[in-house]
A tleap script that builds the chain and sets N, CA, C and O, in Angstrom:
source leaprc.protein.ff14SB
mol = sequence {
  NMET ARG TRP THR SER GLY CYS ALA ALA ILE
  ALA ALA ALA ILE LEU LEU ILE THR VAL LEU
  SER CYS SER LEU GLY ALA ILE GLY LEU ARG
  GLY GLY ALA ILE THR PRO PRO ARG ILE ASP
  SER ALA ILE GLY SER LEU ARG LEU VAL GLY
  TYR SER THR TRP ASN GLY SER CYS PRO PRO
  TYR THR GLY CYS ALA PRO THR GLN ARG ASN
  ALA TYR ALA ILE TRP LEU ILE TRP GLU SER
  GLY THR LEU ASN ARG SER ALA TYR GLN LEU
  VAL ASP LEU GLU ILE ALA CPRO
}
set mol.1.N position { 93.843 103.289 45.748 }
set mol.1.CA position { 94.602 104.283 46.469 }
set mol.1.C position { 94.055 104.530 47.873 }
set mol.1.O position { 94.801 104.905 48.778 }
set mol.2.N position { 92.749 104.318 48.051 }
set mol.2.CA position { 92.178 104.588 49.369 }
set mol.2.C position { 92.698 103.622 50.412 }
set mol.2.O position { 92.867 104.003 51.570 }
set mol.3.N position { 92.958 102.377 50.030 }
set mol.3.CA position { 93.423 101.411 51.030 }
set mol.3.C position { 94.850 101.714 51.475 }
set mol.3.O position { 95.195 101.439 52.625 }
set mol.4.N position { 95.692 102.274 50.601 }
set mol.4.CA position { 97.061 102.616 51.026 }
set mol.4.C position { 97.059 103.803 51.985 }
set mol.4.O position { 97.842 103.835 52.933 }
set mol.5.N position { 96.190 104.770 51.743 }
set mol.5.CA position { 96.124 105.902 52.681 }
set mol.5.C position { 95.511 105.459 54.006 }
set mol.5.O position { 95.874 105.976 55.063 }
set mol.6.N position { 94.581 104.502 53.951 }
set mol.6.CA position { 94.008 103.962 55.193 }
set mol.6.C position { 95.040 103.187 55.990 }
set mol.6.O position { 95.087 103.293 57.216 }
set mol.7.N position { 95.869 102.404 55.303 }
set mol.7.CA position { 96.940 101.656 55.994 }
set mol.7.C position { 97.959 102.611 56.602 }
set mol.7.O position { 98.444 102.390 57.712 }
set mol.8.N position { 98.279 103.671 55.869 }
set mol.8.CA position { 99.229 104.654 56.394 }
set mol.8.C position { 98.662 105.351 57.626 }
set mol.8.O position { 99.391 105.608 58.584 }
set mol.9.N position { 97.367 105.657 57.606 }
set mol.9.CA position { 96.735 106.309 58.762 }
set mol.9.C position { 96.707 105.374 59.970 }
set mol.9.O position { 96.936 105.812 61.098 }
set mol.10.N position { 96.428 104.096 59.742 }
set mol.10.CA position { 96.418 103.126 60.852 }
set mol.10.C position { 97.820 102.951 61.421 }
set mol.10.O position { 97.990 102.895 62.638 }
set mol.11.N position { 98.828 102.865 60.550 }
set mol.11.CA position { 100.213 102.716 61.018 }
set mol.11.C position { 100.654 103.941 61.812 }
set mol.11.O position { 101.323 103.809 62.837 }
set mol.12.N position { 100.281 105.136 61.342 }
set mol.12.CA position { 100.627 106.363 62.064 }
set mol.12.C position { 99.934 106.420 63.418 }
set mol.12.O position { 100.534 106.859 64.399 }
set mol.13.N position { 98.681 105.983 63.488 }
set mol.13.CA position { 97.953 105.980 64.758 }
set mol.13.C position { 98.574 104.993 65.747 }
set mol.13.O position { 98.700 105.300 66.932 }
set mol.14.N position { 98.960 103.820 65.271 }
set mol.14.CA position { 99.602 102.833 66.146 }
set mol.14.C position { 100.935 103.355 66.663 }
set mol.14.O position { 101.258 103.184 67.838 }
set mol.15.N position { 101.708 103.992 65.788 }
set mol.15.CA position { 102.984 104.568 66.200 }
set mol.15.C position { 102.785 105.674 67.231 }
set mol.15.O position { 103.525 105.742 68.213 }
set mol.16.N position { 101.816 106.525 67.026 }
set mol.16.CA position { 101.529 107.608 67.971 }
set mol.16.C position { 101.090 107.064 69.327 }
set mol.16.O position { 101.542 107.552 70.363 }
set mol.17.N position { 100.218 106.065 69.333 }
set mol.17.CA position { 99.766 105.464 70.586 }
set mol.17.C position { 100.940 104.812 71.327 }
set mol.17.O position { 101.044 104.929 72.548 }
set mol.18.N position { 101.815 104.133 70.596 }
set mol.18.CA position { 102.968 103.491 71.216 }
set mol.18.C position { 103.902 104.515 71.846 }
set mol.18.O position { 104.336 104.344 72.986 }
set mol.19.N position { 104.210 105.569 71.118 }
set mol.19.CA position { 105.111 106.602 71.645 }
set mol.19.C position { 104.503 107.281 72.871 }
set mol.19.O position { 105.193 107.495 73.867 }
set mol.20.N position { 103.221 107.620 72.804 }
set mol.20.CA position { 102.569 108.282 73.941 }
set mol.20.C position { 102.482 107.372 75.161 }
set mol.20.O position { 102.731 107.818 76.280 }
set mol.21.N position { 102.129 106.099 74.959 }
set mol.21.CA position { 102.008 105.208 76.118 }
set mol.21.C position { 103.358 104.936 76.759 }
set mol.21.O position { 103.444 104.861 77.985 }
set mol.22.N position { 104.412 104.787 75.971 }
set mol.22.CA position { 105.745 104.592 76.553 }
set mol.22.C position { 106.203 105.833 77.313 }
set mol.22.O position { 106.772 105.732 78.400 }
set mol.23.N position { 105.950 107.001 76.734 }
set mol.23.CA position { 106.342 108.246 77.403 }
set mol.23.C position { 105.578 108.448 78.705 }
set mol.23.O position { 106.175 108.789 79.726 }
set mol.24.N position { 104.275 108.244 78.680 }
set mol.24.CA position { 103.477 108.411 79.895 }
set mol.24.C position { 103.833 107.355 80.938 }
set mol.24.O position { 103.833 107.651 82.133 }
set mol.25.N position { 104.132 106.146 80.514 }
set mol.25.CA position { 104.554 105.109 81.451 }
set mol.25.C position { 105.865 105.459 82.130 }
set mol.25.O position { 106.008 105.271 83.338 }
set mol.26.N position { 106.830 105.969 81.361 }
set mol.26.CA position { 108.112 106.363 81.942 }
set mol.26.C position { 107.935 107.531 82.913 }
set mol.26.O position { 108.564 107.557 83.971 }
set mol.27.N position { 107.091 108.486 82.565 }
set mol.27.CA position { 106.835 109.619 83.463 }
set mol.27.C position { 106.155 109.124 84.739 }
set mol.27.O position { 106.492 109.573 85.835 }
set mol.28.N position { 105.209 108.211 84.602 }
set mol.28.CA position { 104.530 107.651 85.777 }
set mol.28.C position { 105.469 106.873 86.678 }
set mol.28.O position { 105.356 106.948 87.901 }
set mol.29.N position { 106.399 106.124 86.087 }
set mol.29.CA position { 107.381 105.379 86.888 }
set mol.29.C position { 108.317 106.323 87.628 }
set mol.29.O position { 108.572 106.148 88.820 }
set mol.30.N position { 108.824 107.318 86.922 }
set mol.30.CA position { 109.764 108.256 87.557 }
set mol.30.C position { 109.094 109.085 88.638 }
set mol.30.O position { 109.721 109.436 89.637 }
set mol.31.N position { 107.834 109.396 88.441 }
set mol.31.CA position { 107.111 110.200 89.426 }
set mol.31.C position { 106.593 109.398 90.608 }
set mol.31.O position { 106.151 109.977 91.600 }
set mol.32.N position { 106.640 108.080 90.519 }
set mol.32.CA position { 106.186 107.237 91.610 }
set mol.32.C position { 104.697 106.917 91.569 }
set mol.32.O position { 104.175 106.308 92.503 }
set mol.33.N position { 103.997 107.318 90.494 }
set mol.33.CA position { 102.567 107.047 90.393 }
set mol.33.C position { 102.288 105.594 90.015 }
set mol.33.O position { 101.236 105.054 90.356 }
set mol.34.N position { 103.223 104.963 89.314 }
set mol.34.CA position { 103.069 103.582 88.873 }
set mol.34.C position { 104.150 102.735 89.536 }
set mol.34.O position { 105.324 103.105 89.527 }
set mol.35.N position { 103.762 101.616 90.102 }
set mol.35.CA position { 104.733 100.688 90.681 }
set mol.35.C position { 105.193 99.733 89.586 }
set mol.35.O position { 104.369 99.063 88.964 }
set mol.36.N position { 106.498 99.664 89.345 }
set mol.36.CA position { 106.972 98.777 88.287 }
set mol.36.C position { 106.804 97.306 88.672 }
set mol.36.O position { 106.923 96.955 89.846 }
set mol.37.N position { 106.531 96.453 87.699 }
set mol.37.CA position { 106.319 95.034 88.008 }
set mol.37.C position { 107.617 94.305 88.292 }
set mol.37.O position { 108.676 94.691 87.796 }
set mol.38.N position { 107.539 93.260 89.081 }
set mol.38.CA position { 108.680 92.372 89.293 }
set mol.38.C position { 108.602 91.293 88.223 }
set mol.38.O position { 107.586 90.610 88.093 }
set mol.39.N position { 109.666 91.145 87.467 }
set mol.39.CA position { 109.708 90.194 86.357 }
set mol.39.C position { 110.746 89.131 86.662 }
set mol.39.O position { 111.858 89.447 87.086 }
set mol.40.N position { 110.393 87.884 86.451 }
set mol.40.CA position { 111.350 86.779 86.538 }
set mol.40.C position { 110.852 85.663 85.632 }
set mol.40.O position { 110.068 84.810 86.046 }
set mol.41.N position { 111.321 85.684 84.390 }
set mol.41.CA position { 110.887 84.712 83.388 }
set mol.41.C position { 112.105 84.025 82.796 }
set mol.41.O position { 113.157 84.640 82.623 }
set mol.42.N position { 111.953 82.752 82.488 }
set mol.42.CA position { 113.062 81.999 81.907 }
set mol.42.C position { 112.572 81.209 80.706 }
set mol.42.O position { 111.491 80.620 80.721 }
set mol.43.N position { 113.396 81.213 79.668 }
set mol.43.CA position { 113.179 80.380 78.488 }
set mol.43.C position { 114.514 79.711 78.190 }
set mol.43.O position { 115.441 80.352 77.694 }
set mol.44.N position { 114.606 78.433 78.490 }
set mol.44.CA position { 115.860 77.720 78.286 }
set mol.44.C position { 116.948 78.288 79.178 }
set mol.44.O position { 116.776 78.377 80.394 }
set mol.45.N position { 118.062 78.671 78.583 }
set mol.45.CA position { 119.172 79.214 79.365 }
set mol.45.C position { 119.114 80.731 79.481 }
set mol.45.O position { 119.995 81.329 80.099 }
set mol.46.N position { 118.090 81.373 78.899 }
set mol.46.CA position { 117.923 82.825 79.017 }
set mol.46.C position { 116.907 83.143 80.100 }
set mol.46.O position { 115.878 82.478 80.222 }
set mol.47.N position { 117.206 84.157 80.876 }
set mol.47.CA position { 116.304 84.586 81.943 }
set mol.47.C position { 116.187 86.100 81.889 }
set mol.47.O position { 117.182 86.808 81.731 }
set mol.48.N position { 114.958 86.589 82.023 }
set mol.48.CA position { 114.675 88.017 82.065 }
set mol.48.C position { 114.254 88.364 83.479 }
set mol.48.O position { 113.290 87.802 84.001 }
set mol.49.N position { 114.977 89.292 84.104 }
set mol.49.CA position { 114.730 89.668 85.496 }
set mol.49.C position { 114.556 91.182 85.557 }
set mol.49.O position { 115.392 91.930 85.049 }
set mol.50.N position { 113.467 91.630 86.181 }
set mol.50.CA position { 113.227 93.052 86.380 }
set mol.50.C position { 112.772 93.307 87.806 }
set mol.50.O position { 111.920 92.582 88.321 }
set mol.51.N position { 113.325 94.323 88.452 }
set mol.51.CA position { 113.019 94.578 89.853 }
set mol.51.C position { 113.368 96.006 90.239 }
set mol.51.O position { 114.137 96.675 89.549 }
set mol.52.N position { 112.802 96.465 91.339 }
set mol.52.CA position { 113.157 97.754 91.930 }
set mol.52.C position { 114.312 97.537 92.891 }
set mol.52.O position { 114.344 96.553 93.631 }
set mol.53.N position { 115.256 98.461 92.874 }
set mol.53.CA position { 116.455 98.305 93.697 }
set mol.53.C position { 117.017 99.659 94.086 }
set mol.53.O position { 116.621 100.689 93.541 }
set mol.54.N position { 117.933 99.649 95.024 }
set mol.54.CA position { 118.631 100.881 95.415 }
set mol.54.C position { 119.888 101.101 94.602 }
set mol.54.O position { 120.476 102.180 94.658 }
set mol.55.N position { 120.310 100.107 93.852 }
set mol.55.CA position { 121.507 100.231 93.030 }
set mol.55.C position { 121.217 99.589 91.678 }
set mol.55.O position { 121.375 98.379 91.516 }
set mol.56.N position { 120.795 100.391 90.716 }
set mol.56.CA position { 120.388 99.878 89.416 }
set mol.56.C position { 121.512 99.330 88.574 }
set mol.56.O position { 121.265 98.553 87.652 }
set mol.57.N position { 122.751 99.715 88.865 }
set mol.57.CA position { 123.876 99.238 88.067 }
set mol.57.C position { 124.457 97.938 88.598 }
set mol.57.O position { 125.394 97.405 88.006 }
set mol.58.N position { 123.934 97.418 89.686 }
set mol.58.CA position { 124.420 96.188 90.284 }
set mol.58.C position { 123.764 94.987 89.600 }
set mol.58.O position { 122.536 94.908 89.565 }
set mol.59.N position { 124.551 94.048 89.054 }
set mol.59.CA position { 123.964 92.872 88.408 }
set mol.59.C position { 123.157 92.036 89.400 }
set mol.59.O position { 123.451 92.033 90.595 }
set mol.60.N position { 122.142 91.328 88.904 }
set mol.60.CA position { 121.332 90.499 89.794 }
set mol.60.C position { 122.143 89.341 90.361 }
set mol.60.O position { 123.147 88.918 89.789 }
set mol.61.N position { 121.681 88.848 91.489 }
set mol.61.CA position { 122.290 87.718 92.186 }
set mol.61.C position { 123.689 88.021 92.711 }
set mol.61.O position { 124.458 87.098 92.981 }
set mol.62.N position { 124.028 89.298 92.859 }
set mol.62.CA position { 125.294 89.692 93.482 }
set mol.62.C position { 124.988 90.721 94.554 }
set mol.62.O position { 123.938 91.362 94.513 }
set mol.63.N position { 125.860 90.885 95.486 }
set mol.63.CA position { 125.667 91.883 96.528 }
set mol.63.C position { 126.408 93.154 96.200 }
set mol.63.O position { 127.607 93.115 95.924 }
set mol.64.N position { 125.725 94.280 96.223 }
set mol.64.CA position { 126.336 95.585 95.979 }
set mol.64.C position { 125.853 96.548 97.053 }
set mol.64.O position { 124.782 96.372 97.634 }
set mol.65.N position { 126.649 97.547 97.300 }
set mol.65.CA position { 126.271 98.565 98.282 }
set mol.65.C position { 125.119 99.401 97.734 }
set mol.65.O position { 125.126 99.750 96.553 }
set mol.66.N position { 124.127 99.730 98.568 }
set mol.66.CA position { 123.018 100.561 98.094 }
set mol.66.C position { 123.471 101.988 97.811 }
set mol.66.O position { 124.429 102.482 98.405 }
set mol.67.N position { 122.771 102.634 96.901 }
set mol.67.CA position { 123.027 104.038 96.588 }
set mol.67.C position { 121.860 104.873 97.089 }
set mol.67.O position { 120.914 104.337 97.666 }
set mol.68.N position { 121.919 106.158 96.877 }
set mol.68.CA position { 120.870 107.059 97.357 }
set mol.68.C position { 119.704 107.188 96.387 }
set mol.68.O position { 118.753 107.916 96.674 }
set mol.69.N position { 119.747 106.511 95.256 }
set mol.69.CA position { 118.655 106.623 94.294 }
set mol.69.C position { 117.953 105.290 94.117 }
set mol.69.O position { 118.591 104.237 94.091 }
set mol.70.N position { 116.650 105.343 93.998 }
set mol.70.CA position { 115.873 104.151 93.689 }
set mol.70.C position { 115.857 103.981 92.178 }
set mol.70.O position { 115.799 104.960 91.434 }
set mol.71.N position { 115.908 102.747 91.734 }
set mol.71.CA position { 115.929 102.481 90.301 }
set mol.71.C position { 115.130 101.230 90.003 }
set mol.71.O position { 114.899 100.394 90.876 }
set mol.72.N position { 114.713 101.120 88.751 }
set mol.72.CA position { 114.087 99.909 88.238 }
set mol.72.C position { 115.022 99.380 87.171 }
set mol.72.O position { 115.347 100.088 86.218 }
set mol.73.N position { 115.450 98.155 87.325 }
set mol.73.CA position { 116.422 97.566 86.404 }
set mol.73.C position { 115.848 96.306 85.773 }
set mol.73.O position { 115.175 95.514 86.432 }
set mol.74.N position { 116.125 96.134 84.486 }
set mol.74.CA position { 115.770 94.908 83.774 }
set mol.74.C position { 117.057 94.329 83.206 }
set mol.74.O position { 117.817 95.019 82.526 }
set mol.75.N position { 117.289 93.056 83.493 }
set mol.75.CA position { 118.498 92.357 83.077 }
set mol.75.C position { 118.143 91.139 82.249 }
set mol.75.O position { 117.147 90.468 82.517 }
set mol.76.N position { 118.956 90.851 81.243 }
set mol.76.CA position { 118.879 89.615 80.482 }
set mol.76.C position { 120.067 88.766 80.910 }
set mol.76.O position { 121.216 89.180 80.764 }
set mol.77.N position { 119.792 87.589 81.433 }
set mol.77.CA position { 120.839 86.731 81.992 }
set mol.77.C position { 120.931 85.459 81.159 }
set mol.77.O position { 119.920 84.821 80.865 }
set mol.78.N position { 122.135 85.106 80.790 }
set mol.78.CA position { 122.386 83.861 80.079 }
set mol.78.C position { 123.136 82.941 81.031 }
set mol.78.O position { 124.242 83.255 81.471 }
set mol.79.N position { 122.527 81.806 81.343 }
set mol.79.CA position { 123.120 80.846 82.273 }
set mol.79.C position { 123.560 79.615 81.481 }
set mol.79.O position { 122.725 78.892 80.939 }
set mol.80.N position { 124.872 79.379 81.416 }
set mol.80.CA position { 125.370 78.229 80.672 }
set mol.80.C position { 125.842 77.122 81.604 }
set mol.80.O position { 126.403 76.127 81.146 }
set mol.81.N position { 125.627 77.277 82.871 }
set mol.81.CA position { 126.007 76.275 83.851 }
set mol.81.C position { 125.672 76.785 85.236 }
set mol.81.O position { 125.109 77.868 85.392 }
set mol.82.N position { 126.018 76.004 86.234 }
set mol.82.CA position { 125.704 76.388 87.601 }
set mol.82.C position { 126.430 77.658 88.017 }
set mol.82.O position { 125.837 78.527 88.656 }
set mol.83.N position { 127.698 77.775 87.666 }
set mol.83.CA position { 128.490 78.931 88.099 }
set mol.83.C position { 128.776 79.921 86.981 }
set mol.83.O position { 129.399 80.953 87.232 }
set mol.84.N position { 128.347 79.648 85.768 }
set mol.84.CA position { 128.664 80.505 84.628 }
set mol.84.C position { 127.425 81.302 84.219 }
set mol.84.O position { 126.504 80.763 83.605 }
set mol.85.N position { 127.414 82.598 84.567 }
set mol.85.CA position { 126.310 83.494 84.226 }
set mol.85.C position { 126.860 84.755 83.580 }
set mol.85.O position { 127.891 85.284 83.995 }
set mol.86.N position { 126.159 85.226 82.561 }
set mol.86.CA position { 126.464 86.512 81.947 }
set mol.86.C position { 125.204 87.355 82.010 }
set mol.86.O position { 124.125 86.894 81.637 }
set mol.87.N position { 125.334 88.592 82.481 }
set mol.87.CA position { 124.175 89.482 82.633 }
set mol.87.C position { 124.371 90.725 81.775 }
set mol.87.O position { 125.447 91.322 81.749 }
set mol.88.N position { 123.293 91.104 81.066 }
set mol.88.CA position { 123.300 92.287 80.226 }
set mol.88.C position { 122.148 93.178 80.652 }
set mol.88.O position { 120.993 92.753 80.651 }
set mol.89.N position { 122.463 94.415 81.015 }
set mol.89.CA position { 121.424 95.337 81.491 }
set mol.89.C position { 120.688 95.946 80.307 }
set mol.89.O position { 121.300 96.532 79.415 }
set mol.90.N position { 119.362 95.800 80.310 }
set mol.90.CA position { 118.523 96.348 79.249 }
set mol.90.C position { 117.943 97.692 79.633 }
set mol.90.O position { 117.843 98.580 78.787 }
set mol.91.N position { 117.548 97.870 80.921 }
set mol.91.CA position { 116.911 99.110 81.383 }
set mol.91.C position { 117.459 99.464 82.759 }
set mol.91.O position { 117.616 98.593 83.615 }
set mol.92.N position { 117.750 100.744 82.968 }
set mol.92.CA position { 118.077 101.276 84.292 }
set mol.92.C position { 117.372 102.627 84.381 }
set mol.92.O position { 117.881 103.638 83.898 }
set mol.93.N position { 116.199 102.630 85.003 }
set mol.93.CA position { 115.333 103.796 85.066 }
set mol.93.C position { 115.234 104.295 86.490 }
set mol.93.O position { 114.828 103.554 87.385 }
set mol.94.N position { 115.601 105.542 86.706 }
set mol.94.CA position { 115.494 106.133 88.048 }
set mol.94.C position { 114.023 106.379 88.378 }
set mol.94.O position { 113.277 106.907 87.554 }
set mol.95.N position { 113.610 105.992 89.592 }
set mol.95.CA position { 112.223 106.178 90.017 }
set mol.95.C position { 112.189 106.956 91.317 }
set mol.95.O position { 113.181 107.015 92.044 }
set mol.96.N position { 111.043 107.551 91.604 }
set mol.96.CA position { 110.870 108.324 92.843 }
set mol.96.C position { 110.766 107.367 94.034 }
set mol.96.O position { 110.236 106.264 93.896 }
set mol.97.N position { 111.264 107.778 95.190 }
set mol.97.CA position { 111.191 106.903 96.372 }
set mol.97.C position { 109.780 106.741 96.894 }
set mol.97.O position { 109.563 106.037 97.880 }
savepdb mol mol.pdb
quit
């Protein structure tokens, strides 16, 4: 019985650390204390792109008019050819200027 309570305590601690670190990271990003990373990774026809922008709802590789808010956006892009791209927004987080 001691090993099951130990496993439960470890799982609860990992969950608590994960929730706290995600919350503090989001607060740091919104407050401008943390600079979000630029992400550009590809695996086969899937590409993950993350960047800071003035228009978080604008898909990557397209031109959109800037807005008055700074945002950090993460997109999952599926490229099935040279001109055929589908983009799905995973994160749109408002950040301080």
